[in-house]
Backbone bond lengths (Angstrom), bond angles and torsions (degrees), N, CA, C in turn:
res aa  C-N    CA-C-N  psi(-1)  N-CA   C-N-CA  omega(-1)  CA-C   N-CA-C  phi
1 M - - - 1.465 - - 1.541 110.02 -
2 G 1.322 113.88 119.47 1.461 117.81 -175.80 1.459 111.73 -75.74
3 A 1.322 117.33 167.96 1.443 121.69 177.40 1.513 110.54 -75.82
4 H 1.261 118.67 128.03 1.469 124.81 179.19 1.488 111.21 -124.10
5 S 1.328 114.40 153.72 1.486 118.04 172.37 1.514 104.53 -93.60
6 R 1.307 116.43 115.76 1.474 120.93 -179.50 1.507 109.71 -112.43
7 S 1.372 114.42 146.31 1.382 118.21 -178.47 1.530 115.74 -85.79
8 V 3.176 152.12 -126.56 1.638 125.87 -178.73 0.939 97.81 86.98
9 L 2.368 58.36 146.41 0.921 97.98 145.34 1.107 64.51 -64.98
10 T 1.748 91.00 -103.21 1.522 102.83 -147.95 1.048 145.28 82.50
11 R 2.328 158.08 107.85 1.240 129.98 112.70 1.233 96.57 81.87
12 L 12.669 107.23 174.65 1.475 146.25 140.69 1.543 108.87 -167.93
13 R 1.027 98.94 126.01 1.530 102.64 -178.14 1.483 109.06 -117.37
14 C 1.350 119.30 150.26 1.421 123.83 177.31 1.538 108.30 -132.71
15 A 1.320 116.09 123.33 1.439 121.50 -179.65 1.519 111.30 -105.28
16 R 1.382 116.71 140.76 1.454 118.72 178.93 1.538 110.23 -72.61
17 A 1.349 115.66 135.28 1.451 121.36 -178.58 1.503 110.90 -71.08
18 P 1.339 118.62 146.85 1.482 121.42 177.29 1.513 108.49 -67.76
19 R 1.357 113.25 162.97 1.479 118.59 -176.92 1.533 110.12 -60.92
20 K 1.321 117.30 -45.61 1.438 120.21 178.30 1.519 107.56 -84.28
21 L 1.286 118.83 112.92 1.444 122.45 -175.14 1.533 111.21 -74.85
22 T 1.294 117.35 125.53 1.444 122.98 176.17 1.465 109.24 -128.15
23 K 1.319 116.34 131.05 1.472 119.64 -176.19 1.500 109.71 -81.00
24 H 1.305 116.72 130.62 1.477 121.95 176.55 1.529 108.13 -119.83
25 K 1.320 113.14 144.30 1.431 118.05 178.00 1.506 109.64 -76.45
26 R 1.303 117.43 127.65 1.488 122.23 -177.93 1.510 108.34 -80.81
27 T 1.316 116.55 127.60 1.454 120.87 179.86 1.531 110.90 -99.46
28 E 1.267 115.90 139.69 1.483 120.41 178.94 1.548 108.73 -77.79
29 P 1.348 119.21 142.17 1.444 121.17 177.54 1.533 111.49 -65.44
30 S 1.310 113.97 148.71 1.506 120.21 178.07 1.490 109.57 -79.29
31 S 1.266 116.78 162.51 1.494 125.15 -177.54 1.524 110.69 -94.71
32 E 1.347 117.76 129.80 1.437 122.55 177.23 1.530 106.98 -135.52
33 L 1.339 114.54 163.22 1.472 119.75 -176.14 1.528 110.45 -94.05
34 S 1.335 114.58 136.57 1.467 120.40 170.10 1.534 107.94 -124.78
35 L 1.325 118.07 148.98 1.415 122.91 -175.51 1.523 109.64 -131.60
36 A 1.322 119.22 132.40 1.426 123.31 -174.11 1.558 110.12 -128.18
37 C 1.309 114.16 155.54 1.445 120.77 177.99 1.534 108.08 -112.53
38 A 1.325 115.99 137.87 1.488 121.43 176.07 1.539 109.10 -121.08
39 A 1.347 115.42 134.82 1.448 120.13 179.78 1.501 110.28 -146.40
40 T 1.333 116.33 156.91 1.462 122.86 177.24 1.509 105.94 -141.63
41 R 1.381 117.29 136.42 1.437 123.74 -177.63 1.564 107.33 -140.19
42 L 1.324 115.48 123.71 1.416 120.54 176.88 1.527 112.00 -118.61
43 A 1.321 116.99 155.83 1.461 120.13 179.65 1.524 112.07 -54.40
44 P 1.356 117.12 151.75 1.478 120.52 -173.59 1.509 113.65 -51.63
45 R 1.367 117.45 -41.42 1.476 120.74 179.92 1.514 111.30 -65.32
46 A 1.353 114.95 -43.37 1.457 120.17 179.91 1.506 113.69 -72.80
47 F 1.341 116.08 -20.18 1.477 118.08 -178.70 1.509 113.04 -61.63
48 M 1.320 116.87 -25.64 1.463 117.94 179.15 1.525 110.67 -59.14
49 R 1.297 117.93 -26.20 1.494 122.95 176.07 1.509 108.01 -86.42
50 R 1.330 120.20 67.75 1.428 123.94 -174.70 1.530 112.61 -60.14
51 R 1.316 115.95 -26.08 1.443 119.13 -179.74 1.514 110.55 -57.50
52 M 1.329 117.98 -34.35 1.495 120.65 -179.65 1.513 108.64 -61.47
53 M 1.303 117.83 -44.47 1.484 120.88 -177.03 1.515 109.33 -68.38
54 K 1.287 117.07 -42.36 1.456 120.21 -179.70 1.509 110.97 -63.80
55 R 1.338 116.46 -38.82 1.465 120.38 177.90 1.499 110.70 -63.55
56 S 1.372 117.19 -38.12 1.409 121.54 -178.53 1.561 111.94 -63.51
57 I 1.319 115.87 -43.56 1.467 123.51 178.80 1.514 109.32 -62.60
58 R 1.348 115.42 -48.91 1.443 120.35 -177.90 1.507 110.27 -61.73
59 A 1.317 116.99 -45.71 1.466 121.32 -179.12 1.549 111.61 -63.40
60 A 1.303 117.01 -36.26 1.518 121.16 -177.59 1.540 107.19 -66.08
61 V 1.316 116.21 -47.02 1.481 119.27 -177.30 1.529 108.54 -67.16
62 R 1.314 117.88 -36.29 1.486 119.51 179.01 1.496 110.18 -67.39
63 L 1.297 122.75 -39.80 1.418 124.81 179.50 1.520 111.24 -68.75
64 L 1.349 117.62 -38.49 1.472 119.98 175.57 1.538 110.78 -63.35
65 A 1.316 115.78 -42.85 1.467 119.80 -179.20 1.498 113.79 -69.11
66 S 1.312 117.48 -18.57 1.472 121.30 177.25 1.521 112.89 -71.93
67 T 1.322 116.98 -25.40 1.455 121.34 -179.43 1.532 114.67 -117.13
68 E 1.309 117.24 -28.21 1.464 122.28 -178.27 1.508 112.39 -121.75
69 R 1.309 116.39 166.94 1.451 118.20 178.42 1.536 109.51 -94.64
70 V 1.332 114.73 110.90 1.475 121.63 177.39 1.514 106.91 -91.03
71 T 1.352 113.94 111.35 1.515 118.04 -174.92 1.525 113.90 -91.49
72 A 1.356 117.31 -19.30 1.484 118.06 179.74 1.539 109.22 -161.97
73 V 1.301 113.90 150.33 1.509 121.07 175.28 1.510 107.51 -133.86
74 S 1.303 116.11 131.88 1.491 119.52 179.07 1.530 111.06 -75.47
75 T 1.310 115.09 175.98 1.470 121.51 168.36 1.556 106.29 -58.40
76 L 1.296 117.39 141.92 1.479 122.35 172.92 1.549 106.54 -91.21
77 Y 1.362 115.46 141.90 1.462 120.33 -176.03 1.528 111.23 -127.82
78 R 1.297 115.82 143.58 1.476 121.33 168.69 1.534 106.56 -94.19
79 N 1.322 115.43 125.61 1.462 122.43 -178.61 1.476 112.49 -114.88
80 E 1.346 115.73 144.83 1.418 120.40 176.73 1.513 110.21 -70.58
81 A 1.319 117.38 163.96 1.428 123.42 -174.91 1.518 113.69 -60.23
82 V 1.383 115.62 134.69 1.436 123.45 172.88 1.534 108.19 -134.38
83 P 1.343 118.35 117.76 1.475 128.22 -4.90 1.525 110.95 -74.32
84 P 1.323 116.39 174.75 1.486 118.16 178.81 1.540 110.36 -57.31
85 G 1.307 114.58 137.54 1.468 119.97 -176.99 1.512 113.04 101.16
86 A 1.364 115.86 -23.73 1.504 117.98 178.66 1.541 106.13 -79.25
87 A 1.319 115.14 176.21 1.452 121.62 -178.19 1.553 109.94 -80.88
88 P 1.332 116.82 143.45 1.500 118.44 174.25 1.544 108.34 -61.80
89 F 1.265 117.03 170.76 1.463 121.34 -178.72 1.508 112.73 -151.81
90 I 1.325 115.31 160.65 1.476 124.74 176.86 1.518 108.87 -111.88
91 N 1.299 117.48 132.57 1.482 116.47 178.05 1.533 111.36 -150.33
92 G 1.349 114.58 169.26 1.454 121.27 -179.89 1.549 106.42 -170.85
93 A 1.325 115.34 -174.82 1.499 120.26 179.65 1.516 109.47 -131.19
94 A 1.341 112.39 157.06 1.464 118.68 179.33 1.525 108.93 -140.81
95 A 1.352 116.78 152.08 1.474 123.12 176.13 1.564 106.42 -109.23
96 L 1.316 115.60 135.40 1.462 120.94 -179.04 1.510 111.12 -128.52
97 E 1.341 115.12 154.94 1.457 120.18 173.14 1.513 107.33 -122.42
98 V 1.301 118.32 114.78 1.437 123.65 -175.86 1.536 111.31 -139.04
99 S 1.272 118.20 156.12 1.480 122.80 174.97 1.533 109.51 -99.68
100 K 1.311 115.71 64.69 1.456 121.26 -176.35 1.533 111.96 -145.89
101 R 1.291 116.32 147.19 1.453 120.14 172.68 1.509 110.71 -72.64
102 P 1.347 120.19 160.04 1.454 123.47 -173.93 1.516 112.11 -53.56
103 R 1.353 116.46 -49.05 1.469 119.44 -177.16 1.561 109.87 -61.57
104 E 1.330 117.41 -41.53 1.390 120.20 -179.98 1.505 112.56 -65.90
105 L 1.349 115.14 -38.79 1.481 120.62 177.18 1.536 110.06 -62.11
106 Q 1.300 115.08 -46.14 1.491 120.28 -176.09 1.508 110.97 -66.86
107 L 1.352 115.44 -50.00 1.460 119.30 -168.97 1.547 110.79 -82.01
108 D 1.298 118.34 -40.58 1.456 120.81 -171.97 1.564 109.59 -88.72
109 V 1.316 118.27 -47.55 1.462 122.33 -172.71 1.560 109.56 -83.64
110 L 1.323 117.20 -61.61 1.464 119.95 -172.48 1.587 110.32 -68.99
111 R 1.288 117.01 -45.26 1.455 119.86 179.42 1.570 109.25 -65.77
112 G 1.285 114.09 -32.47 1.492 119.72 -179.22 1.544 108.64 -64.55
113 V 1.357 116.92 -44.04 1.463 120.80 179.59 1.515 109.07 -65.33
114 E 1.352 117.43 -42.44 1.453 120.83 175.53 1.529 113.26 -52.33
115 A 1.353 113.30 -47.86 1.461 117.38 -176.91 1.504 112.19 -67.96
116 Q 1.338 118.29 -32.29 1.474 121.07 176.14 1.498 110.42 -64.13
117 L 1.340 116.43 -29.88 1.491 119.23 -175.59 1.541 109.49 -97.57
118 G 1.327 118.56 15.87 1.454 120.81 173.76 1.538 116.61 83.66
119 R 1.320 118.59 12.57 1.452 119.12 179.44 1.534 110.19 -69.56
120 R 1.314 115.22 133.47 1.448 123.21 176.00 1.568 106.10 -122.78
121 R 1.297 116.39 110.04 1.455 119.50 -177.31 1.487 112.61 -75.35
122 T 1.326 117.33 138.24 1.432 125.14 179.72 1.520 109.14 -129.81
123 A 1.351 116.04 171.29 1.472 119.34 176.66 1.496 113.67 -72.34
124 A 1.347 118.58 -20.03 1.451 121.35 -177.53 1.540 109.86 -72.06
125 K 1.332 115.24 116.94 1.484 120.83 -174.31 1.545 112.35 -65.08
126 N 1.313 116.48 -37.15 1.518 117.87 -176.95 1.506 110.68 -108.48
127 A 1.326 118.96 28.94 1.436 119.06 177.76 1.510 113.02 -71.52
128 S 1.346 120.28 160.87 1.409 122.02 176.83 1.514 109.42 -65.02
129 R 1.345 115.18 145.68 1.473 119.04 176.48 1.531 109.71 -150.60
130 T 1.332 116.95 145.07 1.428 118.85 179.90 1.477 112.03 -68.08
131 I 1.370 117.45 -34.09 1.450 122.22 -179.55 1.531 109.66 -158.44
132 D 1.278 117.87 147.08 1.489 122.78 -179.84 1.547 105.39 -137.81
133 L 1.375 117.43 114.58 1.406 122.58 -179.21 1.509 108.90 -115.81
134 D 1.334 120.97 122.97 1.425 123.64 -177.89 1.517 109.14 -131.38
135 L 1.292 115.09 137.18 1.459 122.84 175.25 1.508 109.90 -80.34
136 L 1.314 120.16 127.99 1.437 122.38 -176.68 1.501 111.79 -100.91
137 V 1.341 116.50 -55.66 1.477 121.88 -178.41 1.501 108.15 -136.80
138 S 1.328 115.74 136.79 1.497 120.05 176.39 1.522 108.66 -135.08
139 G 1.339 115.44 107.43 1.474 121.44 -174.13 1.514 108.87 59.65
140 Q 1.296 118.77 -118.05 1.502 123.61 -178.92 1.505 110.13 -103.00
141 E 1.294 118.35 20.98 1.476 120.86 -179.39 1.530 110.10 -116.47
142 V 1.316 117.21 125.22 1.492 121.95 173.14 1.469 108.68 -91.05
143 V 1.353 114.34 117.27 1.451 120.84 -177.29 1.549 112.04 -92.83
144 A 1.328 115.32 -27.12 1.485 119.81 -177.35 1.542 108.61 -125.70
145 P 1.374 116.22 97.53 1.477 117.85 -178.40 1.503 113.45 -59.76
146 E 1.353 117.09 -23.90 1.483 118.67 -174.24 1.554 111.82 -62.65
147 L 1.327 118.47 -11.62 1.454 118.74 178.93 1.536 109.90 -62.51
148 E 1.335 118.86 -17.15 1.476 120.10 176.81 1.527 114.25 -92.32
149 T 1.371 116.15 -5.11 1.429 119.01 -177.49 1.490 116.36 -125.51
150 C 1.352 117.61 -12.18 1.424 121.61 -178.05 1.520 111.35 -113.87
151 G 1.314 117.37 116.67 1.433 121.48 -177.68 1.503 111.81 -64.20
152 F 1.345 118.74 -39.04 1.459 118.45 -178.42 1.548 113.79 -69.34
153 V 1.350 115.83 -11.50 1.458 120.13 173.99 1.558 109.81 -94.16
154 A 1.307 114.66 -46.54 1.469 122.25 -176.73 1.529 113.99 -67.82
155 S 1.311 117.64 -44.27 1.458 120.77 -174.50 1.544 114.07 -61.18
156 P 1.336 118.27 -52.39 1.482 117.97 175.10 1.526 112.41 -58.22
157 L 1.344 116.66 -37.05 1.437 121.09 179.95 1.518 112.22 -61.20
158 L 1.364 114.26 -38.55 1.442 119.43 -179.21 1.576 111.82 -62.15
159 E 1.318 115.80 -31.91 1.462 119.35 179.66 1.540 111.39 -60.93
160 I 1.349 118.15 -39.89 1.438 119.54 -175.27 1.529 113.56 -99.57
161 A 1.347 116.22 -7.79 1.464 121.16 -179.91 1.553 107.04 -138.94
162 P 1.330 119.33 64.68 1.471 121.32 -173.05 1.550 112.95 -67.92
163 D 1.312 118.22 -22.33 1.453 120.78 -178.23 1.537 112.19 -102.59
164 L 1.322 116.78 9.42 1.487 120.58 -176.56 1.511 111.50 -60.64
165 I 1.285 117.51 131.70 1.463 126.19 167.55 1.533 106.94 -109.89
166 V 1.331 117.82 117.94 1.447 120.50 -176.10 1.507 109.12 -62.41
167 P 1.292 118.76 120.54 1.466 122.18 -172.30 1.568 114.00 -57.44
168 T 1.290 116.75 -40.94 1.508 119.44 -173.25 1.512 112.28 -74.00
169 S 1.360 118.46 -32.71 1.458 119.93 -176.21 1.522 113.61 -106.59
170 G 1.335 116.34 -20.53 1.483 121.60 -176.31 1.498 112.73 75.34
171 R 1.337 117.11 12.75 1.469 121.88 179.08 1.522 109.86 -89.80
172 K 1.327 114.60 142.83 1.471 121.45 173.27 1.521 109.52 -67.08
173 L 1.338 118.65 135.40 1.437 119.89 175.77 1.491 112.96 -60.85
174 A 1.350 115.42 -35.09 1.501 120.24 178.76 1.483 111.32 -60.13
175 D 1.331 117.35 -40.15 1.477 121.51 -178.42 1.529 107.88 -71.56
176 I 1.324 118.91 -36.72 1.484 120.85 177.91 1.502 111.05 -62.26
177 V 1.338 116.61 -47.49 1.472 122.22 -177.97 1.555 108.39 -62.89
178 A 1.302 119.34 -38.66 1.472 124.50 -176.56 1.533 108.28 -64.13
179 R 1.329 119.33 -30.23 1.443 121.65 -175.56 1.527 113.61 -96.34
180 L 1.279 117.26 -9.78 1.482 119.21 179.70 1.522 111.70 -77.07
181 P 1.323 118.25 149.15 1.472 120.19 178.91 1.507 110.27 -62.41
182 R 1.342 113.94 144.90 1.465 118.21 178.01 1.529 108.14 -81.98
183 R 1.289 115.75 141.62 1.498 121.26 178.24 1.521 107.51 -141.68
184 S 1.327 114.26 168.91 1.437 120.65 -172.82 1.541 110.34 -72.02
185 M 1.347 117.31 113.22 1.424 123.33 176.27 1.574 107.73 -131.22
186 T 1.288 118.02 109.41 1.467 120.28 -178.50 1.491 110.54 -97.19
187 P 1.342 119.70 117.02 1.483 122.67 -177.73 1.501 110.25 -68.76
188 L 1.360 115.84 134.85 1.451 123.41 178.82 1.552 107.48 -103.87
189 F 1.303 117.56 81.66 1.497 120.31 -170.82 1.523 111.64 -66.06
190 D 1.356 118.28 -40.26 1.471 119.40 -177.71 1.511 111.67 -63.14
191 L 1.346 115.49 -45.11 1.445 122.39 178.96 1.596 109.11 -61.10
192 T 1.290 116.84 -45.97 1.432 121.18 179.03 1.511 110.81 -59.08
193 H 1.371 116.19 -46.51 1.456 120.29 -177.42 1.537 109.26 -61.91
194 D 1.340 117.67 -42.78 1.490 120.72 -178.00 1.534 110.74 -63.52
195 I 1.291 117.83 -42.39 1.443 121.28 -179.18 1.544 110.11 -65.83
196 R 1.301 116.27 -43.06 1.482 117.87 -176.04 1.540 108.44 -70.37
197 A 1.309 118.46 -33.35 1.456 122.45 177.07 1.526 109.31 -65.17
198 E 1.314 119.59 -42.89 1.480 122.54 177.25 1.508 110.06 -62.87
199 L 1.302 119.05 -41.46 1.474 121.89 -179.68 1.496 110.57 -64.23
200 K 1.356 116.85 -41.46 1.462 120.76 179.31 1.549 110.59 -63.10
201 E 1.301 114.14 -43.44 1.490 119.04 178.95 1.545 109.21 -62.82
202 A 1.354 117.37 -44.79 1.508 120.18 -177.77 1.527 106.98 -65.70
203 S 1.334 120.52 -37.70 1.442 122.50 -179.46 1.554 110.97 -62.32
204 H 1.336 116.89 -42.66 1.427 121.93 179.03 1.488 109.31 -63.09
205 G 1.326 118.14 -39.30 1.487 123.77 -177.42 1.559 108.65 -63.98
206 H 1.370 114.83 -46.29 1.463 121.07 179.57 1.498 111.67 -59.09
207 R 1.341 116.95 -44.31 1.500 121.74 -178.75 1.528 108.85 -66.00
208 A 1.328 117.21 -40.45 1.465 119.43 178.49 1.481 113.38 -62.58
209 R 1.396 115.54 -40.62 1.459 118.82 178.05 1.475 112.98 -69.00
210 R 1.330 118.86 -35.77 1.448 121.60 177.55 1.521 109.76 -67.09
211 G 1.344 117.28 -40.04 1.466 120.37 178.67 1.477 111.66 -63.49
212 A 1.341 117.12 -40.59 1.512 121.89 -179.10 1.530 108.16 -66.21
213 G 1.357 118.09 -39.23 1.461 122.77 -179.09 1.546 110.00 -64.25
214 A 1.344 113.46 -41.85 1.480 117.46 -179.21 1.529 111.35 -64.61
215 R 1.363 116.46 -38.71 1.444 119.67 -179.42 1.529 109.68 -66.94
216 V 1.317 117.58 -39.87 1.488 121.54 178.24 1.520 109.17 -64.86
217 A 1.298 118.69 -39.50 1.451 120.22 -179.50 1.522 113.13 -64.54
218 R 1.350 114.07 -35.38 1.521 116.87 177.56 1.501 109.35 -71.63
C-alpha cells in the first residue's frame, strides 16, 4: 500500500539508499477522502452539565483543524443511551484531508487529540469519556465496520458523504441508512452552527497566512 494523502475524522518510513546513488524525482502523495466520527459521553449525573460535552466536541474539532484540513462537519446530535442505562452522548462526523496512512491518522492524530482533552481509555466499552474520535473510512479502506450497523454512526456520515459507496461491501451508504432502525437522535443546530463558523474562520486565517508567506517568498 503506497503512501497517500488522505483527508477525518479518522486515524514515515526511511529506506537506505543504494550504494550507487541515483537521483529520483520525488512524487507528491495524491489526495483521498477520510471520514471520522466524534462523540462525547459523560456519566448521567454529569450529563446535566451539557456545556461540558459541547465544549469537548468544539475543542476536538478545533484541535483537528489546527493540524489537518477539516473539509466538512455533519450536524451534531444528542443520542439516547446505548445500551439502556448507559449515559446519553453527543456525536457527529467530519471529513479530513491529511497526508497520512489510516493507522497513523488514527493513532497519532485522533488519539493525540483525545489525549490532549483528557481521554483515558479503559476496557469498558460504554464508559464515560470526554471525547471519542474514530476513523471510519480512509480512501478505499473501511476502518470501522460498525458504520453499516449503527445508525448514529451512519446517519451523520451520510450528511457529509451522500454519494459514498462502502468500499468493502459495495453498498451505497444511503441504502444502508434507509434500512437501519430509527432511533432517537436530536439535532443540535446551535452547536453545529458554532463549530462550522469556527472552521470557516480558521480556514480564512490559514489562507491569509499562506498568501502572506507566498508574497514574502517572492
